[in-house]
C-alpha positions in Angstrom: 12.9 -6.0 -11.3 14.0 -2.6 -12.5 11.5 0.2 -12.2 9.3 -1.7 -9.9 7.5 0.3 -7.3 8.1 -0.2 -3.6 4.4 0.1 -2.8 3.0 -3.1 -4.4 2.9 -6.4 -2.5 3.5 -9.9 -3.8 -0.1 -11.0 -3.2 -3.4 -9.2 -2.9 -4.3 -11.1 0.3 -1.0 -9.9 1.9 -1.7 -6.4 0.9 -5.2 -6.4 2.3 -3.9 -8.0 5.5 -1.4 -5.2 5.9 -4.2 -2.7 5.3 -6.4 -4.4 7.9 -3.6 -4.2 10.5 -2.8 -0.6 9.6 -6.4 0.7 9.8 -7.0 -1.3 13.0 -3.9 0.2 14.6 -4.7 3.8 13.6 -8.3 3.5 14.6 -7.4 1.7 17.8 -4.9 4.4 18.7 -7.6 7.1 18.8 -10.5 4.9 20.0 -8.5 3.7 23.0 -7.2 7.1 23.9 -10.0 7.9 26.4 -9.5 4.5 28.1 -5.8 4.0 28.3 -4.5 7.5 27.8 -1.4 8.4 25.8 -0.2 4.7 25.9 -2.8 4.1 23.1 -0.7 6.3 20.8 1.9 3.6 20.7 -0.3 1.9 18.1 0.4 4.8 15.6 3.9 3.6 14.6 2.4 0.1 14.1 -0.1 1.6 11.7 2.5 3.6 9.8 4.7 0.5 9.4 1.8 -1.6 8.2 1.0 1.1 5.6 4.7 1.5 4.7 4.4 5.2 5.3 0.8 6.5 5.0 -2.7 5.3 4.0 -2.3 6.9 0.6 0.9 4.9 0.0 -1.1 1.8 0.9 -3.9 2.7 -1.6 -1.3 3.3 -4.3 0.2 -0.1 -3.5 -3.2 -1.7 -3.7 -3.8 -0.3 -7.2 -0.3 -1.5 -8.3 -0.8 -4.9 -6.8 -4.2 -5.3 -8.5 -2.8 -4.1 -11.9 0.5 -6.0 -11.7 0.8 -8.1 -14.9 -2.3 -6.5 -16.5 -0.6 -3.3 -17.6 2.9 -2.4 -18.6 4.5 0.8 -19.6 6.0 1.0 -23.1 8.2 4.0 -24.0 9.3 4.7 -27.5 11.1 7.9 -28.6 10.3 9.6 -25.3 6.6 8.9 -25.5 5.3 6.5 -22.9 2.0 4.6 -23.0 0.2 2.0 -20.8 -0.5 -1.2 -22.7 -2.2 -4.5 -21.7 0.4 -6.9 -20.3 1.4 -10.0 -22.3 1.3 -8.2 -25.7 4.3 -7.2 -27.8 
């Protein structure tokens, strides 16, 4: 779909699962550092991939996933507004 963001997921459950993996990987990387040393930092790329860039990107995607279908942008004469989805 044109203009669709790359942050949103198809389902809320899938997005939350990616967030769980991302947060677990990032927290694990630092929590395991004293026990396994720098090898624990190999979890950092896993977290970044799960977040599709950064935790802020994941939060933006969460908001977009939740609002998908509920809001739509309508632009007329250079003025854009958010309107409830499903209305004309």
